[in-house]
PLY file of the C-alpha trace (Angstrom):
ply
format ascii 1.0
element vertex 179
property float x
property float y
property float z
element edge 178
property int vertex1
property int vertex2
end_header
0.45 0.16 0.16
2.77 2.00 0.99
4.72 1.60 -2.40
1.39 2.54 -4.14
1.14 5.90 -2.43
4.60 6.63 -2.85
4.17 5.67 -6.58
0.71 8.18 -6.79
2.66 10.90 -5.19
5.94 10.39 -7.66
3.45 10.81 -10.56
1.96 13.45 -9.42
5.20 15.78 -8.05
6.67 14.94 -11.41
4.04 16.14 -13.69
3.54 18.72 -11.78
3.38 22.23 -12.91
3.18 25.91 -11.15
-0.19 26.94 -10.54
0.59 30.30 -11.66
-2.26 32.82 -11.61
-2.97 33.54 -7.90
-3.07 29.40 -7.55
-6.24 29.46 -10.27
-5.95 26.51 -12.59
-5.51 27.65 -16.58
-7.99 25.81 -18.72
-5.98 24.99 -22.17
-7.63 23.77 -25.52
-6.62 22.77 -28.76
-7.05 25.41 -31.68
-6.15 24.20 -34.72
-3.84 26.66 -36.45
-4.84 27.38 -40.20
-4.27 24.45 -42.54
-4.16 22.00 -39.74
-6.39 18.84 -40.35
-9.39 19.07 -38.53
-9.66 15.79 -36.45
-13.41 15.48 -35.41
-12.04 13.59 -32.56
-11.11 16.58 -30.87
-13.32 19.06 -32.44
-15.56 21.29 -30.14
-17.94 19.48 -28.17
-16.30 16.18 -27.99
-14.51 14.63 -25.36
-11.57 14.57 -26.85
-11.47 18.48 -27.15
-11.23 18.84 -23.35
-7.79 16.77 -23.11
-6.06 18.07 -26.55
-3.87 18.46 -25.21
-3.91 16.76 -21.78
-2.97 19.15 -19.08
-0.15 18.04 -16.71
-0.98 18.53 -12.73
-3.00 19.95 -11.35
-5.41 19.36 -14.12
-8.40 21.12 -15.26
-10.66 22.37 -12.24
-13.89 20.18 -11.62
-16.84 21.21 -10.57
-19.75 19.39 -8.50
-23.16 21.79 -7.94
-21.02 24.82 -9.75
-18.26 24.31 -6.98
-14.92 23.65 -7.63
-13.80 20.27 -6.32
-10.41 19.45 -4.15
-8.16 17.38 -6.44
-8.33 14.62 -4.62
-11.73 14.20 -4.83
-11.54 14.06 -8.85
-8.25 15.33 -11.23
-7.85 14.20 -14.59
-4.06 15.03 -15.46
-1.46 14.21 -18.37
0.76 11.08 -17.44
4.06 12.20 -16.92
6.64 13.15 -19.62
9.38 11.51 -18.03
8.20 8.18 -18.67
6.73 9.56 -22.28
3.12 9.10 -21.09
2.14 12.62 -21.37
-0.05 11.89 -24.27
-2.64 9.72 -22.19
-5.24 11.07 -19.14
-4.91 9.41 -15.86
-8.24 10.48 -14.07
-8.35 10.03 -10.02
-11.42 10.00 -8.38
-12.07 9.51 -4.52
-13.44 6.35 -3.82
-16.37 5.87 -2.44
-17.70 8.54 -4.73
-17.59 12.11 -3.28
-14.21 10.86 -1.10
-11.61 13.50 -0.73
-9.11 10.14 -0.78
-6.11 10.83 1.68
-4.51 7.36 -0.01
-4.54 5.64 -2.83
-6.89 2.97 -0.94
-9.27 5.74 -1.34
-9.10 6.15 -5.39
-10.14 4.45 -8.54
-8.26 5.07 -11.53
-9.33 5.50 -15.04
-7.39 5.93 -18.00
-8.02 7.84 -21.94
-4.17 6.35 -23.56
-5.50 6.84 -27.38
-2.14 6.05 -28.25
-1.20 3.03 -26.45
1.58 4.80 -24.45
1.01 2.99 -21.47
2.26 -0.48 -21.85
0.36 -1.99 -18.89
-2.23 -2.44 -15.82
-4.92 -0.89 -17.89
-8.35 -3.54 -17.96
-9.63 -2.44 -21.21
-8.84 -0.34 -24.13
-10.28 3.27 -24.18
-13.74 3.56 -26.29
-14.50 6.24 -28.11
-18.06 7.01 -29.92
-19.56 4.84 -27.45
-22.96 4.40 -25.58
-23.54 5.21 -22.03
-24.97 1.93 -20.72
-28.86 1.71 -19.49
-27.77 1.73 -15.92
-25.55 5.03 -15.97
-25.78 7.59 -13.57
-24.17 11.34 -13.92
-22.11 11.91 -10.94
-22.79 15.83 -11.15
-18.77 15.98 -11.73
-18.05 18.70 -14.63
-15.53 20.18 -16.26
-17.21 22.92 -18.68
-19.79 20.61 -20.38
-17.72 17.69 -19.65
-20.09 15.05 -17.61
-18.36 11.74 -15.63
-21.43 9.31 -15.37
-20.77 6.11 -13.78
-22.19 2.56 -14.58
-23.26 0.13 -11.91
-22.84 -2.96 -14.10
-19.63 -1.60 -15.64
-17.71 -0.90 -12.66
-14.31 -1.02 -14.21
-15.22 1.98 -16.37
-15.68 5.92 -16.45
-17.59 7.17 -18.99
-17.09 10.66 -20.32
-19.59 12.62 -22.15
-19.96 15.91 -24.00
-23.12 16.85 -25.54
-23.73 13.51 -27.78
-20.15 12.64 -27.29
-19.19 9.51 -25.13
-16.15 7.98 -24.45
-15.26 4.81 -21.75
-11.97 5.14 -20.17
-11.11 1.86 -19.12
-9.69 1.38 -14.92
-6.25 0.76 -13.61
-6.23 -1.71 -11.10
-3.99 -1.49 -9.36
-3.06 2.51 -10.11
-0.87 3.00 -12.67
2.50 4.76 -11.75
5.35 5.44 -13.69
8.27 2.84 -13.52
0 1
1 2
2 3
3 4
4 5
5 6
6 7
7 8
8 9
9 10
10 11
11 12
12 13
13 14
14 15
15 16
16 17
17 18
18 19
19 20
20 21
21 22
22 23
23 24
24 25
25 26
26 27
27 28
28 29
29 30
30 31
31 32
32 33
33 34
34 35
35 36
36 37
37 38
38 39
39 40
40 41
41 42
42 43
43 44
44 45
45 46
46 47
47 48
48 49
49 50
50 51
51 52
52 53
53 54
54 55
55 56
56 57
57 58
58 59
59 60
60 61
61 62
62 63
63 64
64 65
65 66
66 67
67 68
68 69
69 70
70 71
71 72
72 73
73 74
74 75
75 76
76 77
77 78
78 79
79 80
80 81
81 82
82 83
83 84
84 85
85 86
86 87
87 88
88 89
89 90
90 91
91 92
92 93
93 94
94 95
95 96
96 97
97 98
98 99
99 100
100 101
101 102
102 103
103 104
104 105
105 106
106 107
107 108
108 109
109 110
110 111
111 112
112 113
113 114
114 115
115 116
116 117
117 118
118 119
119 120
120 121
121 122
122 123
123 124
124 125
125 126
126 127
127 128
128 129
129 130
130 131
131 132
132 133
133 134
134 135
135 136
136 137
137 138
138 139
139 140
140 141
141 142
142 143
143 144
144 145
145 146
146 147
147 148
148 149
149 150
150 151
151 152
152 153
153 154
154 155
155 156
156 157
157 158
158 159
159 160
160 161
161 162
162 163
163 164
164 165
165 166
166 167
167 168
168 169
169 170
170 171
171 172
172 173
173 174
174 175
175 176
176 177
177 178
């Protein structure tokens, strides 16, 4: 358990960047340059749009009920660049839902790895342009128009939805950290 906690701390600390701007987190969006290919998977209104490019720690600010949540309750950060995982997103969700985690025992980790840079620990592949399961429930967590949904029938996944676009992010168990 301590090793996992140390691994998570390592990921969070090494993927760190100064918060700047009085501690507020800057939300960055990918804006295609003139002549750049318009990839529909990262167009405005898609889940990919919110992670193009993935943001280093502390990541974007998530809210619930219109109020920012602690990053130990929910964060979505780029994988560490010293492992060449910066194209992946690691989402850490306090568990049970709503927990402000104090250790890795209170975290579920979900991974968005469209390039397959993380070679171990992820139970399934990322599913892009999928459907929400019938029993999926909105958690109330938001990042702009992005919503986090969970499904009792699929406990090893988190569903992210932006408008009509839905992605299924697989769970990493145990938590994936740089080796």
